[in-house]
N, C-alpha and C positions, 0 to 999 in steps of 0.2 A: 404252573402256578409262579408267576413272576413276584420275587421278592419285593421288588421296588414298587409294584402296586399295592402289595400287602403291607409295605409299611406306608406308603402314601395314605392309603386308607385309613391305617390307626393313626397317622399322624392328623388326618383330618378329623377325626373324631376324638381326640385327646381331652378337648374339655368336657365330652359326655363320659368317657373312661373315667376322667379325674373326678367328676362329681358323683357318678355312682359308686366308686370305690369309697368316696369319702362319706358318703350316707350309710354305706354298709358298716363301715368301720366304726363310725358314731353309734350307730345302733347296736352294734356287738358289744363296745365298751359301756355303753349305758346298761346293756342288760347284763353283763359281767359284774358292773360295779354295783348292782341292784340286789344281786343274789346274796343270801345269809352266807356267812362262812361256814363250812362244815369240814372239820377234820377227821380222819380215819388214821388209826395205828393199827399194825399187825407186825406178829412177831414169827420167827421161825426158831423151833428149840429143838437142838440135837443133844442126846445123851453121849458123853464121851466115855467109853470102857477104860477102866483104870484097873490095876490091881489091888488097888487100897480101895477100903468100903468108905472111907471118909467123904467122899464126894457124895455119895449116896445117902449116908448119914446127916448130911450138911443140908441135902435137900428133903429129908424126911420131915425136919423142921418146919419146912414151908408148905410141906403137905398136911401135918399136923393142925398148922396154923388154920387150915381150911374146914378143921374138923373131922379128917378122914384118916383112918389107922392103915398103915400097909401090913399085908402079911408077908411073910417072907418068900413065900412059894410064888407070889405074884411077880410079873414083870415090873419092876420098881422103874425102870425109864418111862416106859407108857405110861404108868400110874401118876409120875410126876407131871409129864407133858400135858395128861388129860386134866388133872387138877387144876393146873394153872390156867387151862382155857376155860375153866368151867365157869357157868353163871355163879354158883354158890362161892367160888372162890372170889369173884368181883364182888358179890354181895358183902361177904365177910371184910374185904378189903376197904370198901367203901364206909364201913360203920367206924372206923377209926377217926379221929378228929382231923379235920382240915385235908383229908385226902381228896374228897370230892370238889371243894373250893380249889384246892391246888390244881387239879387237872382241869376243870371247866371254866374258871373264873381268872387264871392267873393272868395278868398283863405284861409284866416283864419281872426280871431278876435283878435285885439290887447286889452287886458284889462286893461292896463295902460292907453294908448290914448282914449280908448274906440272908437275906429275908425276899419272899415274894411281894411282889406288888400286884394288888388284885384289882380289877377292873371295878371302880366305884359304881358303876350302871348295872352290874350284876351282882355283887357281894360288898355286904359292908363288913370288913375284917375287924374293927374295934368290937362290934357287938356279935359278930358271927352270925349274921342274919342273909338270907337272899333277898337280893331286890326283885321284888316281882315273884314269878313262880321260881320254884325249886326245879333244876333240871331233872327231865326223866332220863337217868343215866343207864336204866338196864330194859332194853326192848326184846 
């Protein structure tokens, strides 16, 4: 294969290459911008073993928050991780005032007033009402 011939062939077809690349790039950009924004969050939790029981006692309040009691013979670390990852914990958390709007309708944060700015197309913060359909937060 002669490199001069290859480059000459590519140079001769440069207009076709540029136009096809431009059309594909524009189509990809249009498709990407027309998609709805979807965000996903995940966590990795680990329990650090300490000689003091205060760290477990602090987390037991979080578990009790979800309405689950911990017995002393159970693996407390696994119970805490499972509780935080459970749907019942999420449902309980979302019953508190402004948690769901803070997650689903927040647009920005005003550091001077230390308040969230809500997207007016999604949530009316003054009346605490959703614009349109309330998000389906648990699937």
